[in-house]
C-alpha positions in Angstrom: 0.0 0.0 0.0 2.5 2.6 1.1 5.2 1.4 -1.2 3.1 2.8 -4.1 2.8 6.2 -2.5 6.4 6.4 -1.1 8.7 5.2 -3.8 11.9 5.5 -1.7 12.4 2.1 0.0 14.8 3.8 2.5 12.2 6.4 3.4 9.5 3.8 3.9 11.8 1.7 6.1 12.6 4.8 8.2 8.9 5.6 8.6 8.3 2.0 9.8 11.3 2.2 12.1 10.3 5.4 13.8 6.5 5.4 13.6 5.7 1.8 14.6 6.9 2.6 18.1 7.6 6.2 19.3 10.3 4.9 21.6 12.4 3.7 18.6 15.4 5.9 17.9 18.6 5.6 15.8 21.9 7.0 14.7 23.1 7.4 11.1 25.7 4.6 11.2 23.5 2.2 13.1 20.6 2.7 10.7 22.9 2.2 7.7 24.1 -1.1 9.2 20.5 -2.1 10.2 19.1 -1.4 6.7 22.3 -2.6 4.9 22.5 0.7 3.0 25.0 3.4 2.5 25.2 6.2 5.1 24.7 8.7 2.2 21.2 7.4 1.3 20.2 7.2 5.0 21.5 10.7 5.7 19.5 12.1 2.7 16.3 10.6 3.9 16.8 11.5 7.6 17.4 15.1 6.5 14.2 15.1 4.4 12.1 13.7 7.3 13.7 16.0 9.9 13.4 19.1 7.7 9.7 18.3 7.2 9.3 18.0 11.0 8.4 14.3 11.1 11.7 13.4 12.9 13.5 15.1 15.8 17.3 15.4 15.9 19.0 15.2 19.3 22.5 15.3 20.5 23.9 12.3 22.4 27.6 13.0 23.2 29.2 13.4 19.8 26.4 11.6 17.9 23.3 12.9 16.3 20.2 10.7 17.0 16.8 10.7 15.4 13.4 9.8 16.8 9.8 10.4 15.8 8.4 13.9 16.5 5.4 13.0 18.6 4.4 16.7 18.7 4.0 16.8 14.9 0.3 17.3 14.0 0.5 14.2 11.7 2.2 11.9 14.1 -0.9 9.9 15.0 -2.0 9.7 11.4 1.4 8.5 10.2 1.5 5.9 12.9 -2.0 4.6 11.9 -0.9 4.6 8.2 2.2 2.5 9.1 0.0 0.1 11.2 -2.4 -0.2 8.2 0.5 -0.7 5.8 1.9 -3.6 7.9 -1.6 -5.1 8.4 -1.6 -4.8 12.1 -5.2 -3.5 12.2 -6.3 -6.5 10.2 -4.5 -8.8 12.6 -6.4 -7.3 15.6 -9.7 -7.4 13.8 -9.3 -11.1 12.9 -8.1 -12.1 16.3 -10.9 -10.4 18.2 -13.4 -12.0 15.7 -13.2 -15.5 17.0 -10.3 -16.1 19.4 -12.3 -15.9 22.6 -11.6 -13.7 25.6 -8.4 -12.0 24.5 -6.9 -9.8 27.2 -4.0 -8.3 25.1 -2.5 -8.5 21.7 1.2 -7.7 21.7 3.5 -7.1 18.7 6.9 -8.6 19.6 10.1 -9.5 17.7 11.6 -7.5 14.8 8.6 -5.2 14.1 8.4 -4.2 17.8 12.0 -2.9 17.2 11.0 -1.2 14.0 12.7 -3.7 11.7 10.7 -4.6 8.5 11.8 -8.2 8.4 8.7 -9.6 6.7 7.7 -11.8 9.7 5.3 -10.4 12.2 5.3 -12.0 15.7 2.2 -11.6 17.7 1.5 -12.8 21.3 -2.1 -13.4 22.3 -2.7 -13.1 26.0 -5.8 -14.6 27.6 -7.4 -17.7 29.1 -9.6 -20.2 27.2 -8.5 -18.9 23.8 -9.7 -20.8 20.7 -6.5 -22.6 19.9 -8.0 -24.4 16.9 -8.7 -21.1 15.2 -5.2 -19.9 15.5 -3.7 -22.1 12.8 -6.3 -21.1 10.3 -6.0 -17.5 11.3 -2.2 -17.4 10.5 -2.9 -18.5 7.0 -5.9 -16.1 6.5 -4.0 -13.1 7.8 -0.9 -13.9 5.8 -3.0 -14.0 2.6 -4.6 -10.7 3.5 -1.5 -8.7 4.4 1.2 -10.4 2.3 3.5 -11.0 5.3 4.4 -14.0 7.4 2.6 -14.0 10.8 3.5 -16.1 13.8 1.0 -16.3 16.6 1.8 -17.5 20.1 -0.3 -17.8 23.2 0.5 -16.8 26.7 -1.3 -16.2 30.0 0.6 -13.0 30.8 3.3 -10.9 29.1 6.9 -11.8 29.5 8.9 -9.4 31.6 11.6 -7.4 29.9 10.3 -8.4 26.4 10.1 -5.4 24.1 6.6 -5.2 22.8 3.9 -2.9 21.4 0.4 -3.3 22.8 -2.0 -3.5 19.8 -5.0 -4.2 21.9 -5.8 -4.3 25.5 -9.2 -5.2 27.1 -10.1 -2.6 29.7 
């Protein structure tokens, strides 16, 4: 979806990195290594995004770091667009449809760190979940969003595991 609108793969990967989780941040060299791209192409895109106000620059000793500008008027919209692009909204809808009493849906793994690896890891937390539905659900969701999805079940979140809460029953 977004790759038709944003033709720069580097820019799209940076948007995913910073807007999937507002806590994600990065430095030029680290991002170049992470994306396996030249520092020049990363620098160019970081400059465009920070000049437009979507990213904030900050000093950390002798390094310049970047993070999402949560004060930007389009921050929430961009975050929703990234979620939609990755199919996260579709995952939540499908899980809540027939999984039973889901307490939380957590995004873990590479995507929770902002890495567009192609495999989305999701942890479903709750008691008496419909485990028979989960296998069929993986296949259905993968066809819909064109990404590999791994679901796992748990009764509570793992401590110290980096995650993004996609849904929480209140």
